[in-house]
N, C-alpha and C positions, 0 to 999 in steps of 0.2 A: 573817424577821428574821435578821440576821447576828450571829454570836457572835465576840467579840474576846477575846483573852487578856489577863489581868492577872497580873503576877508581883511578887514582893517582892525587892528588892535590899538585902541586909544587908551593910554594911561596918562597919569599926571605929568610925568617927565619925558615920556617917549611914545611915539606913534609909529606902528609898523604895518607894512603890507605883508600879509601872510599868504604864501603860495602853497596850497595843500597838494603835494605830489607824493607823499609817502607818510610814514608813521609820524615823522616830525616835520612840521611845515618849514619851508624856507622863508627867511625873513629879510625884508628890505626896510631899513630904518628910514622913515620919512622925515624925521625931525632933526636929522644931521646930514651933513655932506660927507659921505664916505664911499668914494668910488671903488675901493677894494672890496667892500661888502657887496656892492652891486655886481662886481665882476665875479666874485666867488659864487654868488647865487646864480648868475647866468651860466657859469661853467657847470654847476650842478645840474641845471636844466638841460644843457647840451648833452651831458652824459645820458640823461633819461630819454632823449630823443631817439637813441638807438633802439629803444623798446617800441617806438611808434609815435606818431604825431599826436599832439594834444594841444588844447587851447584852454585858456583861463576865462572864467566868468566871475565878475566881481559881485559878491553878495553883501550888500551894505545898504542900510536905510537912512543913514544920517547924511543930510545934504550939507556938507561943509567943504572946506578947501581940500582936506585930505581925501575926500571921496572924489572930487574933481581930478586931483593929481593922480590918484590911483586908477581911475577910469582911463585916463589918457595913457598912463604907463602900461596898463593891461592891453590896450589897443596896439600900442607899438610893440610890446613884447610878443603878442600873438603873431604879428606880422613877421617879426624877426625869427621866431621859432619855425614858422612855415617856410621861410626862405632857406634857413639853415637845413631843415629836414629835406627839402628838395635837393640841395647840394649833396647831402649825405647819400641820398638815393642815387643821384646821378654819378657819383664817384664810387658807387657800390660799397659804401662803408657800413651799410646796414642791410638786413634781409627783409625789410618792410617796404615794399614798393607801393605805398599809398598814393 
């Protein structure tokens, strides 16, 4: 299983969880409620699961609410990615039998 980096971008008006899976990180905006953004990001991750199973590790040193939220989010996301990957393998939708 490959490990990918997740970081938090804190700006004055917006804070984002960045999931580094390619040249351009996928973003989940933590300072607004936008389910469509989360769904689009998750769909992009699902497409990448066909290449193999991966998990995220949060790299952040600031102990604040955003770090706590992101940590829980990453834990849940990793669990969901593992479950979906197992289903993809079981239904022979990928060639990666990890």
